[in-house]
N, C-alpha and C positions, 0 to 999 in steps of 0.2 A: 145315727144308725151306722153300725160297722159295715164295711163292704163285704162282699161275698167271700173274698180270699181270706180276710181276717176271720170271718165266721167259720169258714171251713177249717182253718188251722186250730182255732180255739175249740171247736166242736170235736176235732180229732183227739186233742189232748184230753178233753173231758171224758170222751168215750174210752180212751185208752186207760185212764185211771180206774173207771168203774168196771171195765171188762177184764182188766189185767192183761190186755193184749196191746203190744206196742203199736200195731198198725191202726188201732182205733176202730177196727171192725170186729164186733163181738163174734167169737167162734160159733155161737149158736144162731147166727143170723140165717144161714141157709136152712137150718132145721125149721125155722118159722116160715120162711118164704116158700119152701118147696113142698109143703104138705099138700095132700090131695083131698082134704076134708075141711069143714068148718072147725070151729073150736068151741071152748066152753062159753065164749063171750063174743058179742058183736060190738062194733064201734059205738053203738047207742046204749050199751049196758054200763051199769055203774062201775064195776071193776076196771073196765077199759078206760073210762074217763078218769078215775082216781089214779090209776097206775101210770098213765101217760103224763101226769102232771108232776111238778117239781116238789110238791109237798111230800112225796115219797122219800126224798133225801133226808128230811127230818124224821119221817115216820120210821125209817129203817133204824136210826139211832135209838129212837124211843123204844122200839120193839126189843132191841138188845138189852136195854136197861130193864124193861119189864121181865124178860126171860131170866135175867140174872137173879131175880127175887125167888125163883123156885129152886130148891136145893137139888131136885132131880135134873132139870135142864142145865143147871149150873154145873153139876158134876159131869154131864156129857161134854160140855165145852171145856172144862178145866182138865179132864182126864184124857180126852181124845182129840181135841182140836189143836192145831198148830197156829192158833190165832196170833200169838205174840211173834212168831217167826214169819208168818205169811198172812198178815192181816188183809192185804189186797186180794190174795187168792181166795180167802174165805168169803170176802165181800162179793167177789165175782161169782162164786158158786151160788150164793143166795140170790143175787140179781138174775142169774141164769134161770133158777127155778121160778122166780116171780114173773119174769118176762115171757118165758116159754109157756107157763101155765095161763097167763093172761092173754097172750096174742097168738099162741101156737095152734096148730091143728089138733084134732083128737089124737092122731098117732104120735104127734110131737109131745103132747101132754102125757100120754102113756109111757113114752120112752123116758121122759124126764122123771116121772114118778118112779119108774124102775131104777133109774140111776140113784135117786135119793134113797129108795128102799134098800138098795145094796150097801150104800154108805151107812145107813142106820143099823144094818145087820151086825156091823163091827163095833157099834157103840153100846157098851154094856159095862156094868160095874156095880158099885154100892154107893149109897149116900145116906146121910143122917138127917132124919126129920127134926122139926122144931121140938118134938117131944123127947128126942134123944134116941128114938128107935132107929135101927139101921135096916135099910131096905135095899134089896137088889133092884136094878133097873135095866131096861133096854130102851134105846131111843124110840123103838116102835111101840112102846107101851102107850095105850090110848090116853091115859091121864096126862102124860108128858106131851104127846102130840096135841092134845086139846089146849094145854096152856100156851104152847108155841103158837097155835092157830089164833087163840084169843088175843095174844100179845100183838101179833101181826095185824089182825083185823081192827082192834081198837086203836092201834097206833096209826095205821094208814088212814083210817076214817077221821080220827081226831085231827091229825096234822093236815089233811086235805081241807077240813072245815076251817082250821085256824090260819093256814098259810097259802093255800092255793086259791084259784079264782074261777074255776069252772064249776057250774052247778052240777050236782050229782043227780042223774035221772032217777026219779023215784025216791030220792032222799036217802037218809042213813039206813032205813030198814031194807031198802033194795040192795044196798051194798053188802050188808051183813048176810042177807039171804043168798044173793048170787055168789058171793065169794066163798060161801060154804062148799060150793061144788069143787073148789080147788083141792080140798083135802080128802075127798072120796077116793081118789086113786092111791092115796097113802094109807088107806084102811080106816079112815075116821069118818063116820057117818052121822053121829049124834053130836051136833054142834049148835050154838045159838043161831036162830033164824031171824031175830029182830034185834034192834038196838037195845030194847028193854031186857031181852033175854041175855044179851052180851053183858050189860051192866050187872045183872043178877049173878051171872056166872063169875064175873070178876069179884064181886062182893063175897061170893061163896068161898073163894080161896082165902080171903082175909078172915071171914068169920070162922073158918075151920083151922086157922093158924097154919096154913100150908106154906106160907111165904115167910122167908127170914133173910137176915143179912149176917154174914160172918166174914172172916178174913179173906176167904176165897172170893166172896162177892165183891169186897172192896178192891181186891186186886184186879178183877175183871172189869169193874166199873172204872177204875183209874186208867186201865188200858183203853177202854172205850172213849174216855175223855181225852186221852193223849195217845193216839194209835201210831205215832211215828210216821205220819204222812209227809209227802214232799213239802218243802218249805213254802212253796208258792200257794198251796191250798190250805195251809194251816189257819190263816185268819178267817176264811169263810167257814171252815169246819168248826172253829170255836163258836161262831154264831149259830151254826146248825145244832151244835150240842146244847147251847143255851136254850135254843128254841125247843129242843126235845125235852129238856128238863122242865121248862115252863109248862109244857103241854101235859106232863104227867099228872095223874090223879094225886091230890095232896097226900093221901095215905102212902102211896108208893114213893113219892119224893121224900117224905119224912123218914120212911124206913131206910132209904138209901143215903140219907144225910146230905142231900144235894141242895145247894143254894144257887140262885141265879139272879139276874137282873129283873126288874119289875116287868110283868106281862104287858103293861101298857106301852112299854118301850120295845120289848123284844119282838112282839107280834108285827107291828108296822115295819120295823127295820128288816125283819126276816122276809116279809112279803115283798118289800121293795128290792131286797137283794136277790131273791129268787126270780123276780120279774127281769131284773137286770141280767142275771145269768142266762135266762131264756133268750133275751135279746142278743147277748154275745154269741150264744151257740147257734141261734137261728131256729126256725120253726120245724125244720126237718128232723126226723128220727128214723134212722135206717131200720130199726126193729119194727116200728109201727108201719113204715112204708112197705116193708116186706110183707107184713100181715095183711095190709089193705090190698096190695097187689094180688096176693093169693086169693083173698075173698072175691075180688073182682074177676079174676080168672075163672073161679068156680061159679060166678054169677050169683053169689050170695048177697052182694051189695052192688049198687050202681057205680 
């Protein structure tokens, strides 16, 4: 077991990478800790349990791969995102939305949704459907928001079940239903409420031939595979990417033309590696601790 000084140093470097903040303290920590209300979830709710675990490290990569299959969301990334120049900055923005929405107060969630909606206002353009039809799009279009939400929900749920170790309160259906609250502030209200509805919605995109792969898709996927991370984290990222590919639905993996090692090998190695990473970093999470302290201060939990 590493000593506390080693854990603190390793944890700081880990948090600095994910938050894109050299100090290792996420800039949105105060937003979560200083709220004066409860939030969308309590520590006993399914999204809280899933998002505090390390399966999200794999789930985030998997969600990006899924999103790249839709030409509308792909166009938004390719035409408006600086992902190739500032991969860590884009990662930090996504993590900020996820953590504030999961652990933050109601006012924090509203503020974060407002930030995301302002960003979405600037994302617009055109894309070509699989049929060859050219459509205009905005990031705030409900069909695009729905695909992004579905990709996140399916990915975090699947990767928690495959690679994490804490039981989900209420199971998969509870996670799907409860996490649906996260996109209401973004203007999306009609989303899957059960795991079966989630599966049906994903199948619908395939049946309607709304997903496709082209040169832009391959370029984005190649970047996701090799995002130019610091040398010391590249080996673990390669494992996380392989785990994300293994966890993809076979249809999506085949469309993307991705191959990986056998699942019987990748799953236990990834589980062991994530547990080891958790041990190296230690059990403490500044974000979760800040949220728990707020809830105790407000007497919403013991």
